N, C-alpha and C positions, 0 to 999 in steps of 0.2 A: 922602777919602783912605783907603787900605787901612791897617788896623791889624795889625801883626805882633807877636806876643808870643813871648818866648823865656825858658825857665826857666834859672835858674842851676843849675849842676851841683853836687851835694852827694855827698860820700863817705858810705857807709852808716853808718860809725862817727861821723861828724860831725853828722848830722841830729839824733840824740837830744840832743846838746849845744846845738845852735842853736835848736831849737824852744822850749824853756823860756825862752831869752833873747830871744825875739821876733824872731829873725833866720832862721827856718827857711824851707823852700821855699814855704809858703803866703803868706809875707809878702815874698817876694823875686822879682825877675825884671827883664827888660828888655823895653821896648815901643818899637817904631818907629812913630810916627804924627805927623801934623801938622808935619812938618819938623824933628822932633827925636827923640832917643833918650833915653828915660826909664829910669833905672837905680835900683833900690831893693833894699836888704837890710834889711827891717824898719825899726826906728828908727835903726839904726846907719849907714845910708848912703842918700842920695838926691841924684840929679843929673838935670838937664834939659839935655841937650847938643844944641845946634843942629847939624843936619847939616852946615852950612857951616863949622863949627869943626873938623870931623874932617879932619885933613890926611892921615892914614894909618891904615889898619885892616888887621890881618892876624893870622895865627896867631902865637902866642907860645910858644916852646919853652924859655923861661927857667924856672928852678926857682923854687919858692916855699918859704918857711920858716915859713909860718903859714896859718891858715884863718880867715876872717871878714873884717874890714875893717882894713887896715893901710896906712899911708902917711906921707909926709913930703915937704916941698918940692915939692908939685905932682904927685907920683907916687903913685898909690893902687892898691891891690890889693883887689878885692872878690871873694871866692871861698869856695866850700864844698868845693873839690876842687883838686888840683894838675893835673888833666887838663882838656882842652877849653878851654885858655886862648886868649884873644884879647887884643890890645893895640890901644888907640885912642890915637893921638897927636893932641893938640888945640892949635890956635892960632887965635885967642887963647885964653888960659886961660879956663876956664868955672867959675862959682861952683857949689859943691856944699855938702852938709852931711855930715860924717863924725863919727860918735860925738857927735852933737848940736852940733858946732862948725862954723862956716863955714870952708870951705877953697877953694882955687883948684886946679882940675885942669889939668894939662898932659899927663898920661899916665894912662890908666886900663886896668888889667888885670882881666879878668873870666873866671870859669870858667863855661862854657856847656854845656848838654846837647847842643846841636847847633851847634857853631861854624861849620860850613860853611853852614848855612841862614841863620844870623845875618849872616855876611859877604855872602852873596848878596843878602839883603834890603837890607842897607846899600847895596850897589852899585845895586840897583834903585831905591832911594829917593833917591839922590843926583842 
């Protein structure tokens, strides 16, 4: 199977804060391979999402009020930027780890360097 890697987008001011915390660009990203989407932001977030659980994927034009890993009630935001956002809607909910705790994902918002390429790769992998 083809492996496709996609970096998370980081704002230039946020990177120097994220790197010492272990959540910087070298420890973060998205990979599509083997029938799943793997999402990681250092120690703070990790999920393995089966492609079959993705009910909808698209651009996300909603605002953000923070950078890093944030969420509650199955809705999570993993971002280093407020630009390049995509939203994945999941059913059934998928297990993940957020800030070292087990969570269930129903919606995941991500900031990507190239959201168009990511969405195209998702369509091709489905």
